[in-house]
C-alpha positions in Angstrom: -31.5 98.5 -99.1 -30.9 94.8 -98.1 -28.7 96.0 -95.3 -31.4 98.2 -93.8 -33.9 95.3 -94.2 -31.5 93.0 -92.2 -31.0 95.7 -89.6 -34.8 96.2 -89.2 -35.5 92.5 -89.0 -32.8 92.2 -86.3 -34.3 95.0 -84.3 -37.7 93.4 -84.5 -36.3 90.0 -83.6 -34.4 91.4 -80.6 -37.5 93.3 -79.3 -39.6 90.1 -79.7 -37.1 88.0 -77.7 -37.1 90.6 -74.9 -40.9 90.8 -75.0 -41.2 87.0 -74.8 -38.8 87.0 -71.8 -41.0 89.5 -70.0 -44.2 87.5 -70.7 -42.9 84.2 -69.2 -44.8 83.5 -66.0 -42.9 83.8 -62.8 -43.7 80.1 -61.9 -41.8 78.9 -64.9 -38.7 80.9 -63.9 -38.7 79.4 -60.4 -38.4 75.8 -61.5 -35.0 74.3 -60.5 -34.2 73.1 -64.0 -34.8 76.6 -65.5 -32.7 78.3 -62.8 -29.9 75.8 -63.4 -30.0 76.4 -67.1 -30.1 80.1 -66.6 -27.0 79.9 -64.5 -25.0 77.6 -66.8 -26.0 79.1 -70.2 -23.8 82.2 -70.1 -20.8 80.1 -69.2 -21.4 77.7 -72.1 -21.9 80.6 -74.5 -18.7 82.4 -73.4 -16.7 79.1 -73.6 -18.0 78.5 -77.1 -17.2 82.1 -78.2 -13.7 81.8 -76.7 -13.0 78.5 -78.5 -14.2 79.9 -81.8 -12.2 83.0 -81.5 -9.0 81.2 -80.3 -9.0 78.2 -82.7 -10.8 79.2 -85.8 -9.9 81.2 -88.8 -12.7 81.4 -91.2 -13.7 77.7 -91.8 -10.3 76.2 -90.8 -9.1 75.1 -87.4 -5.7 76.8 -86.5 -3.3 76.7 -83.7 -1.4 80.0 -83.5 -0.4 82.7 -81.0 -4.0 83.0 -79.9 -3.9 79.5 -78.6 -0.7 80.2 -76.6 -2.3 83.2 -75.1 -5.3 81.2 -74.1 -3.1 78.6 -72.4 -1.3 81.3 -70.6 -4.6 82.8 -69.3 -5.7 79.3 -68.2 -2.5 78.8 -66.2 -2.9 82.2 -64.6 -6.5 81.3 -63.7 -5.3 78.0 -62.2 -2.8 80.0 -60.1 -5.7 82.2 -58.8 -4.3 85.4 -60.4 -6.4 88.5 -60.5 -8.4 89.2 -63.6 -6.0 92.0 -64.9 -3.0 89.7 -64.5 -4.8 86.9 -66.4 -5.5 89.3 -69.3 -2.0 90.7 -69.2 -0.5 87.2 -69.3 -2.6 86.3 -72.3 -1.7 89.5 -74.1 2.0 89.3 -73.4 2.3 85.6 -74.4 0.3 86.2 -77.6 2.5 89.2 -78.5 5.6 87.3 -77.6 4.7 84.3 -79.8 3.8 86.6 -82.7 7.1 88.5 -82.3 9.0 85.2 -82.4 7.3 84.4 -85.7 4.5 82.2 -84.6 
């Protein structure tokens, strides 16, 4: 029963956030600071999620094959590789490091 209560509260919370977003006056959304924050917030959230997934294991900080894959992806991005090449480089390096025992 607790799981269904949590799911219900999450549904209500998500709907409330969407509703509040729709009720914000257009003038507020046109402010330069709000526009800049709206442009930068997704990048910051994605960077935080990537760092958490690449360097955390539970409550511990770890450096393993995932970190090597992330470095390979960063190098591919610096070389202006297409997105699929970036993903493939990360996957191949991560798999290679794991295969070598890392």
